[in-house]
N, C-alpha and C positions, 0 to 999 in steps of 0.2 A: 611451804612451811619449813623452817629450819629446825631440824631435830637434833638435839644435843648428842654428841658422841664423845665418850670419855677420851681424854688425852692418851690413855693406854691403848686405844685402838689404832690400827695402822692407817696412815695416809697412803692412798693409792697413787703412785706416780704414773699418770696416764700419758702415754706418748701419742696415741692416735685412736680413732674410732673407725669401725667398719661394720656397717649394718647394725645388728643388735649387739655387737661386741665392743668392749673397751679393751685396749691393748696397752700393757705396761711397757716401761722403758726397757725391761729385760725380755719382752716378747710374751709375757704371761697374759692370758686372755680371761676376761670375765664377761659373762652374759649380763647385759644391763637389764635386770629384772624390774627396774622401777623407772625406765625411760629417763634416767637422770633427773629425778624429781618431776616426772610426768610431762616432760616437754618434748623429748625426741620421739615423736609419733612414728616416724618411719626409720628409726635408727640413726646412725651416725654417718656423715659424709655421703648423703644421698646424691647420686649423680645428677638428678634433674634439678634439685634445689641448688647444688653447686653451680650448674650451668647457668641458671637464672641469675645468680648473684654475680658471676663473672661478667655476664652481659650488662647487668645494671652498673657495675663498676666503671664500665667504659662510657656510660651515659650521664648519670647524675648520682653522686654519693649522698648529698644532703642539700636541702634548702629550707629556710625557715618557713613554717606553715602559718605565717602571719602576714597577710597581704600577698602571699604566693600560693600556688598549688602545683601539682605535678601528676603525671599520668598514673603512676603506681597507686597513689593514695586515692585517686578518683575511682580507678577500676576496683580496688579492694573494697571501698565503701559500697559501690554498686553491687558487687557480688555478695558481700555479706548481707546487705539489705534484701537481695533476692532470696537468700536462704531463709529469711523470715517471712517470705511472701509479701515483702514490701511494708509490713506492719511496723517494723523498726527501721525507719528510713534515714536515720541521721546518726553519724558516727563521730565520736570525739576520741582522739587518740592520746594515749599515755605511753609509759615505758614499761610498766610491770603491773602485776596483779594488785598490789596495795594501792598504786596510783589509780587504777580503775575503780576500786572501792571508794577512794576519796572523791573522785570525780562524780560518781553516782550519788553519793551522800550529799555533796555540795549542790549538785544540780537539782536534786529533789527539794532540798530546803529552800534553795533560791527560787525555784518554780513557785512554791507556795508564797514566798515573799512577794514575787512579782504579781501574784494573783490576789494580793491584799489579804493574805491569810498567814501573816508572819508568825502567828502562834504555833503553826504546824512545823515544828523544828526538831522534834524528838524522833528516835528510831527504835525499832523493835528488832531483835535478833533471836536466834535459837540457842538453847543450851548446847555447849560443845561446838558451836560454830566457829569457823576460822575464816577471816577475810583480809588478813595482812597485818603488818607490824608497824606501819606508820601510826602517828597519834590518833588520827581520825579513824583509821581502820581498826585499831585496837579497841575503840569504843564499841564496836559491834562484834568483837571477837571474844569468845567465852572460853579461852584456854588460860587457866590461872597462871601458868609459868610465864606467859608473855605479858599478861595484864598487870600482875603484881609488881613487877620490876619498874613499871612506868606509870603506876597508878596516879601520881600527882599530875600527870600530863593529860590524863584521859577524861573525856566526857562520856560516862558509860551510858549505853542504851539499856532499855528494859529487856531482860532475858526471859524468854518463854520456853516451855517444855519442847524438847525435840521429839519428832515422831519416830525416832530410832526403833526399828523393829525388834531389837534385842530386849526392849522393855515390855514386850508382850503383845498379844493380838489386838489390844485396844489402844495401842500407842498413837495411831493417827487420830482416832476419835478423841482421846484425851488432849492431845496437842491442839486440835482444832477447837475444842471447847474452851481451852485457855486463851487461844487467840481471839475467839468470838467475845469472850467476857472482857478481855482487855480493850478491844476496839469499841465495844458498846460503852465502856466507861471513859476511855481516854482518846478516842479518835480525833477529837478537836485539836489535840496538841501533837499528833503523830504525823510525821512526814512520810515515812516508808517502813516497810518490813523487808529485811534482807535475808535471803535463804540461799543455801547451796542445794540445788535441785537433786534429789534422789540419793546423793551420797555426801555425807559430811566427812571429808577425807581426814582431817586432823583429829577428829573425834573417833579415832580407831576405825576408820572406814565404816561409819554408821550408815546403814542403808535404810531407805523407807519407801513406801508405796507412792505412786503418782497421785493417788486420791488426796493426799495432803495438799499438793499444789493446786489441784482443782478447787478444793474448798477454800484454800487461802486466797486464791485469785477472786473468787466470788465475794468473800468477806472484804477484801481490799476495795473492790468495786463498790460494794454496798456502803462502806464507811468513808469513801474518798481518801484512801491511803495508797501510796505507790507501792508496787511490788518490784523489788530488785532481785533479779536472779544472778547470783555470782556463779558463773560457769567457767571460772578461771581454770579450775582443775578438771571439771567434768564435761566441758564442751568438746567439740571436734571429734565426735564419735566414741568417746571413752565409755559412755554408758549404754551404747547400742543404737542410739540415734544421733544424728549430727549434733543437735542441741538436746540436752537432757530434758528440758521443760516440754519438748514436743510430746513426750510420752504421756503427759497430762492433758494434751490438747489445748494448751493455753499459750499466751504470750505475756511476758512481763512488761512493765513500763520502762525498765532499764535492764539491759543485758550486759554483764561484764565478762570480757574474754581476755585471755592472755595465754601463758604457758605454751600449749601446742600450736598457737596461731602461726608461728613461723617455723614449725617443725623442729624447734629446739635450736635455731640458728642465731637469732638476734632478739634483744629485748623489745617487746611491743605489747601494748594492751589497747583495748578499745571499749568504750561504753556506747551501746546502741540505744536509741530511744525513739519515741513516737513523734509524729507531726505536732500534736497539741503541745507537747513539752517544748519542742524546738521553737515554736512560734511565740511562746511566752517570753523568750529572750530577744526577739527581734525588736529593736527600738533604737532611736537616736541617742538615748542616754546610756553612757558607759556603765552606770550603776546597775542598769537592768541587764546588761550583757553578762554572759557567763564568765566568771573571773577565775580562770585556771589556765596555766600554760607551763610548758617546759621547753628547753632548747631543741630537743630531738623529736618533738611531736610529729608523727606521720613520716618518720625517716624513710626515704625512698628505698634504701637497701632492705630494711626490715619489711616494708610493704611488699617488695618484690619476692622476698622469701615466703611471705604469707600467700601471695598469689600462686607461687609454685606449689605450696602445700595444698591449696584448694584445687589446683590442677590434678595433683595426684589422687585426691579424693574422687574427682569426677572421672578421670581417665581409667582408674583402676577399680571403680565401683567398690570403694573401700568399706562402706557401711555393710554391704551385702557380704563381702569377703570376710569381714570381721565376725559375722555370725558363725560362719564355719570354723574360723580360727578359735573363737571363744569357746565353742562347744568342745573342740579338741583339748584345749587347755583345761577346761573344767573337768573333763573326763579323766585327765591325768592327775589332777590335784584332788579330786573328790575322795579318794581313799583316805586322805588325811583326816576327814571328818570322823572316821571310826576310832581315831586315837583317843584313849580314855581321858586325856587332859585337854583335848581340843573341844571348843565350844563355838557354835554359831558359824559354821562354814557357810559362806555366802558369796554371791556373784551378782554383779550388775554390768552387763556388757563385757568390757575388757578390764574390769576391776574384780579381783579375787581376794578374799580375806578370811581369816579365822582367828579366834581368840584362844589363848593358851593359859590354863591355870598353872601358874608358876610364880617364883619369887621375882623381885624387882630387877634382878640382874639378868633375867632371861633374854631380853632383847639384845643386849650386847653380846652375849654368848652365841645367840642365833646368827647375828650379823657376821661374827668371826667365822663360825662354822660354814655358813653359806659361801663366804669368800674362799675358804679353803677348798671348797668343792666347785669353784668356778662360776659362781653366780653372785651378783650384787643385789642383796635384799636388805632393807633397813626397817625392822619392825617399829611400829609406833607403840611404845610401851610394850604390852604383851599381845598386841595385835600384829600378826604376820600378814603381809599383803604383797601382792605383785600387781603392777600395772605395766606390763611389758610393751615394747614397741610392737607395731602392727605388722611386723615382717618376720615373725618366727616361723621356721620350718619344723618338720617333725622331729629332727634331731635336737633342735634347741628346746622344743617342748619337753622332750624326754629328759634332757639335762636339767631343765627348770624343775620338773617334778621330782626327779631323783635327788637333787640338791636340797629341795624343800623338805623332803622326807628325812634325809640324812642329817641335815642341820637340826631338825626338830629332835631327833633321837639324841644327838650329841649335846644339844643345849639343855636337855632335860636329864642327862646322865648324872648320877650321884657324884 
């Protein structure tokens, strides 16, 4: 998500990266507290990912994935499928998160068309949801800043209440009741519901319980509506499990992945889906085939970076290691919850956030203050969050906590 930053704020001239650090042209260092928009899972210039890319450069840099295939894309597809227990056995590759959203929406609607249920072509999304900024993705994005500017280009989805826990103890119950009522009334025209599992990142890191996903999955099954899980930001261990939806014990019909998939190295996204959906497109007629492509689909270099990223997860038991790391970070940040202007201190895996009662300029002041103390943090409105790389040591955790506290004090100073 692109967060606007005033032209008065400094551009950081970054010369290189090293682990969790960004290093300026003059040697100044900043801890990358947001994993460079949530992509650099293992920090910068990771030696194992670097080595994998160097090896791939000497083998194959790119080939069209139309009538051709190659080892990295085959292996990546098989390994991703295995991570879903084989339930999502088919992968369609794109370049970025918004492309993954477009692919999933198009594939869902086209599936129903191929199933002779062409009337099922509308979509449901959640209040505050963010799924990208292309025209199709904006249709299921409920962030006014982005939708208003391009409203004439957009085919809006129906927006349903979010289960955001900040709305109170009945948030999940109320959101499910609204979904159930909508599906009972309109399921005949609805292709899919799209959600960000457990954390709506652009909605001020709105967090909710897995029970919403469990009940939403059951309702989608009952009313024959696809469930699209957009894990572009929350996949790859960010919420405490490899995929966020695992915490609800479900599988979606479509799973969108990007951001951390290559460890922050190269643009890549993928939409994973089930056998039944894949088979609906197998036909001699081109009109029944899935009609989406771009030149760099399944790029070998990007796939190799993704494979190296999966290797790190497996070899370093990252999910287990992150539980210990997340507990340390939470313990260091938790004192912030006692500040009289802080509300809703919250955590889900390696995502930490709190809201601040302050004027509209607070976010910019906080950003500048954190930079001055050596940490890159970019609030979303008045929500301060950190999604750090999975490679912080005790010294970096202390710096993160100290800068978060000091920036809060300075940004709120009269």
